[in-house]
N, C-alpha and C positions, 0 to 999 in steps of 0.2 A: 290684200286679204288680209294681213293681220290686224290692222288697224280695225278693218271690220270686225273679226273675231274679237277683241278687246272691246271693240262699243255694242257687242251682242250678246258677250257672256260676262266681260269684266274680267277674263283672264287672256294674258297673253300667249301667243305662239309658242312660245320659250316654257311658259309654265303650263302650258299643256304638254309639250314634247317631254318634259321634266316627269307629270304623272303619269306619262305612257312607259317611258322607259322605266319606271319601277316597278309595274304591273307586266311587263314584257316576258320576263322570265319567272312567270309564276302560271298557275294556272287558274287564276281570277277569269271568272268568264263576266263579271258585271259589277261596277262600281258604282257608287252615287258620292257626288262631290259635291260639298258645298260653301262659297266662299262669298261671307257675306250674305246677302240676300239672294244671290247667283247659285242657282242648282242645277246640276247637269250629270246626265247619266252616261257612263261608255259602258258598252256591252259588246260581246265578240260571241261564236259560236264555240261552244267547249270542243277540246280538240284530244280527240281518243286516240292515242298509238300503239299500232298493232308491234308485237314482238314476236318473231317468226320462231318456233321452237327449232329450225336447222339450223338455223345461225347462231343461236345463243340457248344455250343448256343451264346456265345459271337462272336461278329463281328473281322474279324480278318484283321488288318490296312494290306493294301498292300504297297509294299516295291519299292523302286525310281531304278531304272536301268540308268545306263551310256550309250548312246549310242555314240561309238565311231566314228573317221576317219577313212574309210578304206584303205586311202593314202594319200599323199602328194600333196595339192594343195591349192584354193582358196572355200571356203564353202558359196553355198548359202542357205539360207533354206528356207523352202516352208510351215512350221509352222510358229504358234507364241505360246507363253505361254497361256496355258490354251486351246488351240484346244484338241480333242479328236482324236486319231488315231487310225487304225487297223492293223492288222499284214499285212506285205506287202507293206503297205503304203508309199510313199516316204516321207520324213521329209525333205528331200532336195537334195544336189548335192554337189561332189567336183570335181571342175574343174581343171584337170591337161593336160598340153599342148595340151588347147582348146577344148579337150574330155570331156565333163559330166559324172561321174559314181555316179549313184542313189544312196542314203542312205536310206533304208528303215527300217519301224518299225519292230522289230522282234515279237514283241506281242501288245496286245491292250493296252491303256491306255491315259493320258494325260501329256501334254507339261508342265511339272512342272517348269521349267527353261532353257532359250537358254543361252548357254554359249559361244558361237562364235557367235559375229555378221555378218549378213548377208555381203558376200564380204571380208572379212579377210582370210589369209592364214592360214592354219593348217596343224600338220604333223600326219605322222601315228599313229593310237592311241589318238589320241588326244580327248577328251571328246568333244562331240559337243552341248549336252542337256541333261538334266534328263529327264527321262521320270516313272510317277507315275503309275505301273501297276494296271491295272484293275483286281479286282475279278472275278471271275467263277465261279458262282454257278454250281451244279449239272446237273440243268436244259439246262447247257450251256449259261445261260443271262450273258449279262454283266454288 
């Protein structure tokens, strides 16, 4: 099987295992890898950990999330550092061939850092901004 993996992808099982080990301790849910002319994508469902208020009284620090470009084009931001966003709210658009494609926040949070200046070219999968996730309490308040 390892020979067929290398024949099909140009990547050995050991190299693939090394990449998977690098991302195993992170909250990365999607990764595009390019090795020479070969490109492959790794995807896994996002994991959401619930914290019981009965077992823990210490506040849990929210994690940051990089929001990436869905395609190649020119990024136009509609938010600034420090802005609060809600799930589904547009954080900007990527314009390709004169057609804008909206980039939406996947969850509530605060824009921690814009990584791409407005009007700059971006590649598929390139991080656009860092979103600090909001904590959701058991009552649903943010």
